[in-house]
Steps between C-alpha positions, in 0.01 A plus 500: 500500500498133590787343690713270287516175697729217399412147615800265514407133491642154438864476599765234533399345832311180578198724567473621140149360453376653825626838382294468182182446699585787734565731205167399345330596825669840514450586133131406499429699816705816447303825474522586130371850564819569697761278337633415156635148541815371330547124551864389494567127506818318593545147367640211701836550329507871586394671177297819544208580268241772459170312481214646296258208482192396696534451873365143479828402335683605813278283715543187286873554440481544122584872508848456347406245232359728233548839338380703800849560637784737424845465645561737789805619690552733794737794481629548857599862440241720678377700203126436499436279197673195639317218324635428155289324237734311269422380149749337265779574744438875519321724748174603334325665793563625854226463759457708814320343795393696807501198730559125472326218688735199496250218539792258514536227760812320614859534378581785259166658582464585868859453613625850419639434151218660299459763772865602464464529123194723534674713762796556265256606229323736737163331452265486803370153577264321734671317783808537721833620364778265391659473845183418689380269223823300518493483879135394514555237232772343715323337794826477696567874474135573579519294819809684621353846445162415653675347800718809546196727473300305755196533274378142550584154627620250239560130456847377591705408195828354377647667190702285261698543178611223266854517635410466868597184683188284517556304820540805722199656328299186564579524872374858506186396315436224753475770767200648317307175532294334228307580293697781336453700183781506245475794262719690252606837640426691180201341328135598523160328508634206703699371202739227617354490852465167683350410835739244649358273768795269563882526492508239223314734263728798562765441232249473217330822614834681519588398146160610373544843656858531375378444145317833536760698694855477634381614844217338693323517834392218725230637729322358801136411447254754640156364575265785421249655266640666186420872498582755228491879515521733199702815565484813286683831511257769396467874561821492701371236742548126532169319546416136564195321366273276700677165544406202288527135596597201287409144584715301253297182530834322462833463678590862429433780254742390226516602134253236381252589772523868409468474125402151382296309757167612642545396862554834675230700677524877551348712773481878463509639757702242693335323791692689768415673824511880469812529718690245289380662177629836619834348597543329163429823312733700723782248459452493123557877483803475730656230282427699182679800649789300649577360156470849345229388258309734270160501331387145581577166660310207643610387845425145611468366854407199706261548790538225758222352710593723794464811281873569466612640165799364305634670186537265202613700195449812289417518130582827323319418173206292621271321260218679320329186370126440558578310823776733624455652843657843447224662293228304679610627841479866400175435317363376833585845635282667236740555209435358155767304312544808278538721807783279626691525172446876483617552858816294442590679177439844649701411811791388283500823301490717814772311685844654458744233390 
């Protein structure tokens, strides 16, 4: 019997469109001999739908415009058939899914909210549980835990909320030296991130970040190459891929550079000495474990000119678009895209939650 795999896509975050492209990548590469796929879309205003149309409509964003959708709700009581198909205000059908892959990026997708709902319903899912998801989504919490664990060096940072006194914060920021990066604490894909080169540009960058989140980080600039490592929990072990390297071809790897412009260059494997490559992989696994992650994450670093390794951030639902590093890195190790999806789904089902 095939495994019933639900693919959650869309969502209410600013990364809605990226999620659609990721979901298209997963759905078109899943092993249909092993999985029956149930696509479940979430609109920007939070409505859940069972989608029965062609996958191209997911990619172009028209999936919820026609007659290929049925209203869906989740019953959090752990009884098996937790997904309710609703027509004319009444439950017409109950669906049972063996495992769910939440291909959701950003707020209300990888921050523990959906994960908590699925845990209540007793449905296995790909990715860390609600606690680890929430912690990893919050860059300030992540920094504290990684620092306590001693897993890796990090950039110095000042953490601010909207209610903090700005002048004292500015004095602390001055100690970091310019340039600095201003970023929301709980947003993904570099949304709302600004590289600030002078004190005069700081206030505008702070306001931009605060539009995305009520808590932000101001980090010192680290001069180094951008390195990413895909981490997977499989067969009871945590394994790290070969590292990949990103040359943004711009000031930094922001949202537009990732998904809209064509300036970035990618190197798989990364151009690293063997000793540095081994260290990056080892630190990626240590960070994954320190944050109590499950199934998958992508761990990002800077490698400085002297070979020292600095942790940047962790992403618990990394992209699965055609340019995304997570599947590419494991494919470099000999897996196919389908193999990656299968391994993640099987890991999620085996992991006791």
